[in-house]
Structures are given as C-alpha cells and as structure tokens.
C-alpha positions as CSV (number, residue, x, y, z in Angstrom):
1,S,-29.0,103.5,-15.0
2,G,-30.5,104.8,-12.1
3,A,-29.3,102.3,-9.7
4,G,-27.1,102.8,-7.0
5,A,-26.6,104.7,-4.1
6,L,-25.7,107.8,-4.2
7,V,-22.9,109.4,-1.6
8,V,-24.1,112.2,0.2
9,E,-22.9,112.5,3.7
10,I,-19.7,109.9,4.7
11,S,-18.2,109.2,8.1
12,S,-14.7,109.8,8.2
13,A,-14.1,106.0,8.7
14,L,-15.9,104.8,6.0
15,S,-14.1,107.2,3.7
16,R,-10.9,106.2,5.2
17,V,-11.1,102.5,4.2
18,T,-13.3,103.0,0.8
19,G,-11.6,105.8,-0.7
20,L,-15.4,107.0,-0.9
21,T,-16.4,110.9,-1.3
22,G,-19.5,112.7,-1.9
23,G,-20.9,112.5,-4.9
24,D,-20.1,108.5,-5.8
25,V,-22.6,106.7,-6.8
26,I,-22.3,103.0,-4.3
27,L,-23.7,100.2,-7.3
28,A,-22.4,97.0,-5.5
29,V,-21.3,95.4,-2.2
30,N,-20.0,91.8,-2.1
31,N,-21.2,91.7,-5.6
32,R,-24.8,92.5,-4.2
33,Q,-25.7,95.4,-6.1
34,V,-27.6,98.1,-4.1
35,R,-30.7,100.5,-4.9
36,T,-30.9,103.0,-2.0
37,A,-28.7,104.6,0.5
38,Q,-29.7,103.0,3.2
39,E,-29.2,99.5,1.4
40,A,-25.7,100.6,1.3
41,A,-25.2,101.5,4.9
42,D,-27.2,98.6,5.7
43,V,-24.9,95.9,3.9
44,L,-21.3,97.8,4.7
45,E,-23.0,98.0,8.2
46,A,-23.3,93.9,8.1
47,T,-19.5,93.4,6.7
48,K,-18.4,95.9,9.8
49,R,-20.6,93.5,12.1
50,Q,-18.9,90.2,11.1
51,G,-15.6,92.0,10.4
52,R,-15.3,90.7,6.5
53,Q,-13.3,91.9,4.1
54,F,-15.7,93.6,1.4
55,I,-15.1,95.0,-2.5
56,L,-17.1,98.1,-3.6
57,V,-18.2,98.9,-7.0
58,F,-19.0,102.4,-7.4
59,E,-19.4,105.3,-10.1
60,R,-17.4,108.4,-10.1
61,G,-17.6,110.8,-12.5
62,G,-19.2,108.6,-14.8
63,R,-16.3,105.7,-14.7
64,T,-16.8,102.4,-12.6
65,I,-14.7,101.9,-10.7
66,R,-13.8,98.4,-8.8
67,T,-12.1,98.8,-5.4
68,G,-9.5,95.9,-4.3
69,L,-10.2,93.8,-0.8
70,L,-10.9,96.5,1.8
71,E,-10.7,95.4,5.3
72,W,-12.3,97.7,8.3
73,R,-9.8,98.9,10.4
C-alpha cells in the first residue's frame, strides 16, 4: 500500500507502552491514518501531552494488528 510509518528506531518508553519494534509499520493512531514517521511521532506526542488513551493499527510481517486501548504511563 505504501502508506504508513516504518518504525526504524523506537524509544524504550514507547516500545513498553505499544509493543512496537523496529520494522513495524504504523498505519493509524486513533483511527487517523499516518503516512510518515514524523506524522506518527507528532500524533503520538499529542496523545502523550494530553494524557489521552490511544489505539494503534500497525503492520508486522504482512499482518495488520490493531491494539486494544493503550495508555501512557
């Protein structure tokens, strides 16, 4: 599809909260499609600042995975 944000590096905090690892492709955050790593980082940072819960949709090894409700901690 070409859409999505490839995870190259990930902070330990974000990895702990989301379970993301290098090579995953973030497709959406809270049903908002993201196309670049910068866009994904901006949206995730906004949820963190606002203390909001969020849902991620990402691709790993050709499979699309939708997380449950995640919360910054």
